[in-house]
N, C-alpha and C positions, 0 to 999 in steps of 0.2 A: 411629244412625250409618248413613249411606248408603254402600252397598258398590259398588265397581267390580268388574270381573272379577278384577283383580289382588288386591284386598283379600279378595274371596270365596275365592280360591285359598289365600291366606295364612291367613285366619282361620277358614274353614269347612271347605272340602273341595277338594283338588287333583284335580279330575276329569281333568286332562290326564295326570298321573302314574298315577292309579288309576281308570281308566274303568270297571272292572268290580267294584270293591270300595270300599264306603263306608268312609272313614277320616276321622272328624271331627278337625279340627285345634285346636279350642278347649279351654279348661280349665274351662269352665262350660257348662251347657246353653244353648241359644239358640233364639230365635224369629227367623225371617227373613220379613219382610213384602214380598211381591212386589206392587207397587202402580204406579199411574200418576197423574200430576198432574191429569188430566182426569176421574178416576173419583170420582163422588160417594160411593159406599160406602167407598172408600179414605179419603176426607176425614173420614167419620164415624168410621172405625176409628182414625185417627191419634191423637186424644187418649186413647183407651182404651189404645193401645200405649204412649203416653208415661207414663200412670199405672202400667201394669204394669212398665215399665222402672224407674221411680222406686221402687216398692214392693219390687221384687225385685232391686235393683241389685247387691247383693252375691252373688246366687245365679244369675242368668241374664244373658245378653246379649240385646239386642233390636236387630236390624239391619233396614235397608230396602234394597230393590232396585227401582229404577225400570225397569220392563219396556221402556219406550221407549228408554232409554239403554243397557240391558244385555240386549238381545234374546237373546244367546247363553245367558246364565244362565237366562232364562225358558224357552228351548227345552229345555235340558238337564233341567229339572224338569217339563216338560210343562205349563207354565203357559199356559192358554188364556183364562182370565178373571181379572180382578182385583177385589178383593184375593184373593190366595192366600197362605196362611200355611204356612211350613215349620217344623215343630216338631222340634227336634234335642235328644234326650236324650244324656247322656254315654256310655251303654253299650248303645245300641240303634240300630237304623236310624231315620231320620227318618220322620215322617208328615206328611201334607198335609191342610189343610182349605181350603175355598173359601167366600168370602163374608165379610161383616162380622159377626163374632160380638159378642155382648154381653160386657161386662166379666166378669160372673159365669161365663159359658161359658169365657172365656179363662183366668180364674183357676183354674177346675176342671181344665182341660187342663194348665196350668202345674204345679199341685200333683200331679196323678195321673200325668202322662206325663213331665214334665221333672224334677220333684223327687222323684217316687215317694213322695209323702206320702199317708197315708190321710186321707180327708176325714171 
């Protein structure tokens, strides 16, 4: 799902109400892909994210943010290059990774960071 600023505030984090304290609004862990339509690595990552979204559809959300359309969101998270992935666990602060990761790397982060499973 592609997020606008309004959807991001509703589904992820209301940074306007809580600028200094992270409060995740979701009911499942999430992945937010900051991407751009012109970005080749982003295009390579897209099918991997689609597969992750299908495989873990009952356990996590997968969202996309187009940095060219949502510059404010990109600026808030310090996104300077794409793709940038925001990993959001339920009970901890989010973490960020940059670059197109392989599916095995992404699954490892999903299991260890988002779902807190032992591999």
